[in-house]
VOGU-3710 file (C-alpha; in Angstrom, 3 decimals, decimal comma):
1> xxxxxxxxxx> -0,175/0,386/0,522  1,414/3,229/-0,614  1,329/6,289/1,258  -0,344/9,848/0,110  0,419/12,948/2,486  -1,269/16,403/1,712  0,565/19,086/4,352  -1,798/22,099/3,889  -0,053/25,839/4,008  1,308/26,692/6,848
11> xxxxxxxxxx> 1,515/23,458/8,613  5,184/22,251/9,295  6,865/19,698/6,665  6,600/15,881/8,136  10,140/15,226/9,302  13,043/13,365/6,832  12,941/10,383/9,895  8,676/10,552/9,365  9,348/10,341/5,175  11,660/7,546/5,775
21> xxxxxxxxxx> 9,263/5,685/7,489  7,119/6,170/4,733  9,975/5,477/2,340  11,003/1,982/4,341  7,669/0,618/4,044  7,049/2,165/0,599  9,686/1,917/-1,575  9,518/1,888/-5,520  9,650/5,762/-5,895  8,401/8,781/-4,949
31> xxxxxxxxxx> 7,670/11,993/-6,040  6,299/15,653/-5,280  4,461/18,646/-6,030  4,277/22,630/-4,880  3,355/25,656/-6,206  4,857/27,558/-8,542  6,118/31,309/-7,820  3,025/33,542/-8,459  2,365/34,866/-11,759  4,106/32,100/-13,190
41> xxxxxxxxxx> 2,010/30,308/-16,289  1,305/26,795/-14,596  0,226/26,692/-11,144  2,494/23,716/-9,943  6,118/21,964/-10,130  5,967/18,226/-10,315  8,980/16,795/-9,324  9,101/12,808/-9,340  10,789/9,501/-10,220  13,255/8,968/-7,229
51> xxxxxxxxxx> 14,201/5,233/-6,867  16,492/6,101/-4,200  16,095/8,119/-0,938  19,329/9,743/-1,272  18,079/11,572/-4,541  14,134/12,143/-2,779  16,688/13,988/0,191  18,801/16,387/-1,921  15,742/17,362/-3,909  13,559/17,463/-0,624
61> xxxxxxxxxx> 17,103/20,024/0,019  17,245/21,639/-3,051  13,373/22,787/-3,117  14,271/23,404/0,566  10,380/21,174/1,468  11,246/21,332/5,364  10,534/24,870/5,110  7,767/24,838/2,611  4,598/26,935/3,653  2,311/26,315/1,382
71> xxxxxxxxxx> 0,354/23,131/-0,159  2,798/20,395/-0,763  1,308/16,580/-1,888  4,224/14,075/-1,612  3,717/10,381/-2,353  5,804/6,590/-1,708  5,211/3,526/-4,073  3,978/0,237/-3,509  3,833/-0,635/-7,469  -0,054/-2,410/-8,247
81> xxxxxxxxxx> -0,394/-1,853/-11,992  2,052/-0,676/-14,318  5,877/-1,918/-12,985  8,007/0,136/-10,782  9,790/3,045/-12,869  10,030/6,704/-12,412  7,561/7,302/-14,685  4,774/5,390/-12,748  5,909/7,321/-9,471  3,709/10,260/-8,406
91> xxxxxxxxxx> 2,456/12,980/-8,273  0,197/13,138/-12,329  -0,735/16,054/-13,836  -4,692/15,482/-15,024  -4,391/14,858/-18,676  -4,520/12,475/-21,692  -1,718/12,080/-22,264  -0,021/9,621/-21,509  4,275/10,933/-22,920  3,557/13,630/-19,409
101> xxxxxxxxxx> 1,603/11,354/-17,499  5,302/9,787/-17,180  7,004/12,610/-16,884  9,198/13,174/-14,131  9,915/17,145/-14,286  6,792/19,078/-15,246  4,564/21,863/-14,756  1,124/21,892/-14,420  -2,369/23,149/-13,205  -3,404/20,233/-11,326
111> xxxxxxxxxx> -2,146/17,633/-9,654  -2,813/13,474/-8,245  -1,796/11,966/-5,651  -3,717/8,235/-4,668  -3,333/5,410/-2,332  -5,188/2,082/-3,330  -6,415/0,042/-6,294  -8,955/1,038/-8,606  -11,037/-0,908/-10,377  -10,771/0,216/-13,793
121> xxxxxxxxxx> -8,391/-1,267/-16,416  -5,386/0,989/-17,654  -5,970/2,302/-22,255  -1,797/1,151/-21,880  -0,548/-2,158/-20,480  2,156/0,154/-19,013  0,413/2,693/-17,126  -1,201/1,837/-13,850  -4,691/2,156/-12,606  -3,876/5,806/-11,180
131> xxxxxxxxxx> -2,248/7,033/-14,123  -5,878/5,996/-15,958  -7,706/7,653/-13,189  -5,932/10,999/-14,278  -6,853/10,251/-17,975  -10,841/9,674/-17,088  -10,886/13,036/-14,938  -8,972/15,631/-17,696  -12,654/14,675/-19,598  -14,055/17,358/-16,823
141> xxxxxxxxxx> -11,604/19,773/-16,634  -13,883/22,594/-15,315  -15,513/20,054/-12,689  -13,573/18,520/-11,213  -14,199/19,203/-7,211  -17,264/17,832/-8,672  -16,308/14,762/-10,591  -14,377/13,996/-7,616  -17,174/14,427/-4,904  -18,817/11,856/-6,817
151> xxxxxxxxxx> -16,450/9,306/-6,978  -16,037/9,939/-3,031  -19,018/7,427/-3,098  -17,197/4,665/-5,180  -13,943/4,468/-4,315  -14,230/2,380/-0,970  -10,928/2,149/0,883  -9,114/4,087/-1,889  -7,693/7,833/-1,192  -7,353/10,715/-3,747
161> xxxxxxxxxx> -6,347/14,069/-3,338  -6,597/16,541/-6,289  -4,394/20,124/-6,334  -6,142/22,479/-7,955  -5,349/26,534/-8,171  -6,597/27,966/-4,661  -7,546/24,346/-2,911  -6,570/20,575/-2,116  -9,598/18,648/-2,951  -8,816/15,320/-0,684
171> xxxxxxxxxx> -11,582/12,033/-1,042  -11,852/8,643/1,046  -10,557/8,608/4,694  -7,174/10,443/5,657  -5,572/10,401/9,673  -4,268/14,216/10,631  -1,664/13,749/11,817  -0,118/17,251/13,258  -1,829/19,041/10,920  -1,117/16,738/8,347
181> xxxxxxxxxx> -3,444/14,320/6,502  -1,137/10,741/5,679  -3,602/8,447/3,539  -2,353/5,223/5,758  -0,627/4,859/9,075  0,911/1,625/7,999  4,150/3,848/7,958  4,236/3,557/11,656  4,490/-0,441/12,268  7,485/-2,055/12,634
191> xxxxxxxxxx> 7,796/-5,815/13,986  10,700/-7,983/15,258  10,605/-10,628/13,049  11,257/-12,774/16,001  8,063/-12,839/17,701  5,223/-15,645/17,283  5,879/-15,477/13,835  3,395/-17,893/11,391  3,223/-19,927/8,435  0,161/-19,432/5,746
201> xxxxxxxxxx> -1,802/-22,504/4,953  -2,334/-22,450/0,995  -5,777/-20,544/1,849  -4,107/-18,170/4,325  -1,756/-17,191/1,803  -4,566/-16,426/-0,507  -5,631/-13,824/1,905  -2,480/-12,402/2,915  -1,800/-11,665/-0,753  -5,401/-9,591/-1,268
211> xxxxxxxxxx> -4,027/-7,448/1,959  -6,474/-9,374/4,309  -6,108/-10,650/7,385  -6,515/-14,339/8,039  -7,955/-14,219/11,925  -9,241/-10,637/11,705  -9,901/-9,756/8,669  -8,236/-6,864/9,482  -5,765/-4,793/6,493  -1,910/-6,443/5,752
221> xxxxxxxxxx> 1,141/-4,688/6,207  3,657/-6,400/3,885  7,262/-6,428/4,089  9,107/-8,077/1,613  8,367/-11,302/3,289  6,571/-11,074/6,299  3,039/-10,019/6,827  1,840/-7,932/9,417  -1,699/-7,501/10,880  -1,414/-4,434/13,166
231> xxxxxxxxxx> -6,006/-5,176/14,624  -4,275/-8,659/15,381  -0,490/-8,379/15,580  -0,201/-11,942/13,673  2,644/-12,009/11,967  3,230/-14,476/9,008  6,469/-15,491/6,957  7,019/-17,013/3,702  10,751/-16,907/4,041  11,865/-20,526/5,643
241> xxxxxxxxxx> 14,253/-21,098/8,058  16,768/-23,251/7,923  16,186/-26,085/10,393  17,730/-29,221/9,639  17,112/-32,471/9,698  13,232/-30,936/11,013  11,322/-29,210/8,409  7,592/-27,675/9,542  5,024/-28,041/7,192  1,428/-26,277/7,935
251> xxxxxxxxx> -1,531/-27,566/6,813  -4,919/-25,746/6,829  -5,611/-26,686/10,395  -2,689/-27,360/11,940  -0,376/-24,631/11,754  3,200/-25,840/12,954  3,325/-29,922/12,347  6,832/-31,305/12,896  7,330/-34,053/10,080
//
């Protein structure tokens, strides 16, 4: 699950320590968008495609984001649709043009970030569901707030932020931390892999791959081969340890069976 961040004007930017937590949980690329200087032809500047933490920090410092007084959108991505590439990172301009959606340094008058998985089929095989949403929203250039408001009743657990001149519009359930809006707080959770780790059977693994906890139906946080449920503190792994002669097989109703 990605994390999308909206920092309103006048609110302190999250620290690099906090943003690094977001990056560690969502390491498939990052980006940000902020207003351009007054009287500029375009309202916003998107910089994205940072595929390692060091590059993001350099851009963060270059644009002096720590002291940013204006609205600011930041996004850290976990790839779902479209693969891992600089062009598929967020934010995106709202446009039909694929080349502009994938551009990593662009000026625009509308910006979108998204967290979740949308039930829409991209028009190109190498673009994400978010990019397809931008393409479709571009059909309503003068009615984006109204269109987003209409979508709010149908997007489920998705979170969307659209930055337009004068206002940022949010859809979905966001969490406010010190005045900053986060699309989720999964990046806050870290667990010790020496805790009570469990090995999923086939049915449980199917649920875990859908980010659903087999025990409580809560939302799963995935870190490589580990799965964690913050609602019930259950931990699973698909990494097989080296126990020499003994090995564990997992059955549906017999979680640990030594054979």
